[in-house]
Residue frames relative to the residue before (quaternion, step in Angstrom):
aa qw qx qy qz dx dy dz
Y 1.0000 0.0000 0.0000 0.0000 0.00 0.00 0.00
R 0.3750 -0.7289 0.5292 0.2192 3.54 -1.19 0.51
T 0.4399 -0.7102 0.4723 0.2812 3.59 -0.73 0.97
E 0.5505 0.5981 -0.4141 0.4096 3.63 1.14 -0.39
S 0.6417 0.5391 -0.3239 0.4389 3.62 1.17 -0.54
I 0.5912 0.5642 -0.3639 0.4468 3.57 1.24 -0.33
F 0.0771 0.7926 -0.6031 0.0454 3.53 -0.92 0.84
L 0.4879 -0.6398 0.5121 0.3006 3.53 -1.31 0.53
S 0.3365 -0.7189 0.5693 0.2139 3.55 -0.94 0.88
A 0.7510 -0.4215 0.2784 0.4253 3.55 -1.33 0.08
V 0.7332 0.3906 -0.2198 0.5114 3.63 1.18 -0.51
N 0.5563 -0.6485 0.3673 0.3676 3.56 1.15 0.74
R 0.4422 0.6254 -0.5069 0.3955 3.57 0.81 1.06
V 0.3395 -0.7056 0.5759 0.2351 3.54 -1.19 0.62
T 0.2599 -0.7924 0.5424 0.1018 3.54 -0.71 1.13
C 0.4559 -0.6704 0.5157 0.2771 3.57 -0.99 0.91
P 0.4157 -0.7213 0.4970 0.2448 3.56 -0.95 0.88
L 0.6858 0.4952 -0.2650 0.4628 3.58 1.30 -0.31
C 0.7891 0.0669 -0.0481 0.6087 3.61 1.23 -0.27
D 0.6618 -0.5440 0.3595 0.3698 3.62 -1.24 -0.10
V 0.4135 0.7229 -0.4651 0.3002 3.63 1.25 0.15
A 0.1459 -0.7603 0.6271 0.0864 3.53 -1.00 0.89
C 0.1790 -0.7998 0.5709 0.0493 3.59 -0.86 1.06
A 0.5702 -0.6237 0.4289 0.3193 3.56 -1.21 0.53
S 0.8109 0.0765 -0.0211 0.5798 3.58 1.16 -0.49
V 0.6397 -0.4955 0.4076 0.4233 3.58 -1.32 0.26
S 0.6592 0.5093 -0.3378 0.4382 3.63 0.89 -0.79
S 0.6770 0.4510 -0.3286 0.4799 3.61 0.90 -0.70
L 0.5790 0.5505 -0.3797 0.4663 3.62 1.15 -0.46
K 0.6561 0.5071 -0.3205 0.4578 3.58 0.92 -0.86
T 0.6263 0.5201 -0.3293 0.4784 3.59 1.07 -0.74
H 0.6275 0.5421 -0.3220 0.4569 3.57 1.01 -0.88
I 0.6794 0.4915 -0.2921 0.4599 3.56 0.83 -0.99
R 0.6433 0.5268 -0.3281 0.4483 3.60 0.96 -0.83
Y 0.7362 0.4284 -0.2413 0.4650 3.60 0.89 -0.89
R 0.7848 0.3690 -0.1792 0.4645 3.60 0.93 -0.85
H 0.8193 0.2883 -0.1293 0.4784 3.57 1.00 -0.64
C 0.7069 0.4017 -0.2580 0.5219 3.62 1.24 -0.08
D 0.3343 -0.7595 0.5323 0.1676 3.53 -1.11 0.77
E 0.4094 0.7287 -0.4582 0.3024 3.59 1.31 0.05
R 0.0129 -0.7839 0.6196 -0.0375 3.54 -0.92 1.04
P 0.0530 -0.8748 0.4813 0.0168 3.59 0.31 1.22
F 0.6514 0.5134 -0.3150 0.4613 3.62 1.23 -0.17
H 0.0572 -0.8572 0.5113 -0.0214 3.56 -0.16 1.30
C 0.4644 -0.6627 0.5236 0.2665 3.56 -1.06 0.84
H 0.3664 -0.7447 0.5217 0.1977 3.53 -0.92 0.95
L 0.6776 0.4872 -0.2870 0.4702 3.57 1.30 -0.16
C 0.7927 0.0797 -0.0542 0.6020 3.60 1.20 -0.28
D 0.6755 -0.5207 0.3585 0.3797 3.61 -1.29 -0.10
S 0.4529 0.6999 -0.4562 0.3112 3.63 1.19 0.09
S 0.0446 -0.7682 0.6377 0.0348 3.53 -1.23 0.60
F 0.2207 -0.7988 0.5578 0.0441 3.55 -1.24 0.69
K 0.5719 -0.6192 0.4371 0.3138 3.51 -1.29 0.44
N 0.8078 0.0874 -0.0520 0.5806 3.59 1.20 -0.36
A 0.6689 -0.5424 0.3544 0.3644 3.51 -1.30 0.47
Y 0.6178 0.5535 -0.3549 0.4314 3.60 1.03 -0.70
D 0.6655 0.4892 -0.3091 0.4715 3.59 0.89 -0.90
L 0.6181 0.5206 -0.3478 0.4753 3.61 1.04 -0.71
H 0.6463 0.5310 -0.3254 0.4409 3.61 0.88 -0.90
K 0.6467 0.5090 -0.3136 0.4736 3.57 0.95 -0.93
H 0.6548 0.5221 -0.3105 0.4497 3.61 0.95 -0.85
V 0.6550 0.5296 -0.3253 0.4297 3.58 0.87 -0.95
E 0.5841 0.5830 -0.3696 0.4270 3.59 1.10 -0.63
T 0.6362 0.5506 -0.3382 0.4216 3.60 1.06 -0.65
H 0.6095 0.5501 -0.3478 0.4527 3.61 1.25 -0.24
N 0.4235 0.6936 -0.4821 0.3273 3.61 1.24 0.01
D 0.4415 -0.7086 0.4949 0.2411 3.55 -0.93 0.95
S 0.7767 0.2402 -0.1294 0.5676 3.57 1.06 -0.66
D 0.5969 -0.5450 0.4507 0.3789 3.46 -1.37 0.19
A 0.1922 -0.8405 0.5008 0.0757 3.55 -0.16 1.33
Y 0.7517 0.3246 -0.1859 0.5432 3.59 1.18 -0.45
S 0.0111 -0.8078 0.5893 -0.0104 3.56 -0.96 0.87
C 0.5505 -0.6123 0.4650 0.3252 3.53 -1.18 0.69
D 0.3166 -0.7747 0.5197 0.1718 3.58 -0.87 0.92
V 0.4399 0.6645 -0.4738 0.3748 3.61 1.24 0.21
E 0.4981 -0.6881 0.4415 0.2890 3.57 -0.71 1.10
G 0.8365 0.1956 -0.1799 0.4792 3.54 -0.88 1.06
C 0.5093 0.6724 -0.4247 0.3289 3.58 1.19 -0.08
G 0.1321 -0.8400 0.5117 0.1230 3.60 0.71 -1.07
F 0.4429 0.6782 -0.4849 0.3298 3.67 1.13 0.18
T 0.0035 0.7758 -0.6307 0.0206 3.53 -1.05 0.90
S 0.0363 -0.7963 0.6036 0.0189 3.56 -1.20 0.47
R 0.5174 -0.6367 0.4708 0.3244 3.55 -1.26 0.36
T 0.7758 0.3085 -0.1727 0.5227 3.60 1.19 -0.36
L 0.5503 -0.6171 0.4538 0.3322 3.52 -1.12 0.64
Q 0.6008 0.5755 -0.3403 0.4382 3.54 1.11 -0.71
T 0.6606 0.4971 -0.3018 0.4748 3.59 0.94 -0.83
L 0.6313 0.5123 -0.3345 0.4766 3.56 1.03 -0.74
R 0.6326 0.5218 -0.3292 0.4682 3.61 0.94 -0.79
Q 0.6537 0.4973 -0.3213 0.4714 3.60 0.94 -0.82
H 0.6024 0.5595 -0.3460 0.4521 3.57 1.10 -0.74
Y 0.6564 0.5184 -0.2962 0.4612 3.61 0.95 -0.97
K 0.6577 0.5223 -0.3037 0.4499 3.56 0.99 -0.80
R 0.6950 0.4727 -0.2504 0.4804 3.57 1.10 -0.81
A 0.7087 0.4881 -0.2612 0.4373 3.53 1.04 -0.86
């Protein structure tokens, strides 16, 4: 994308040149463009062929390669376990 195409609207928002999204800053616009308009996935899993747009998503993915349930619910008598922290957090929200 070309930065010359980016302009500030009347309410101090940066508008995406590729769609109608308005962002609060140039940095958030760059993030939007990377996630919504680019296919580049520079973060590669060393355990499989998967790749990701950012390090956080790669980290969450790598947790799924755990052979055992590394995370467990600490509520007495529950017994819920999962391979990812994200799944454990979802469990807490539902329980």
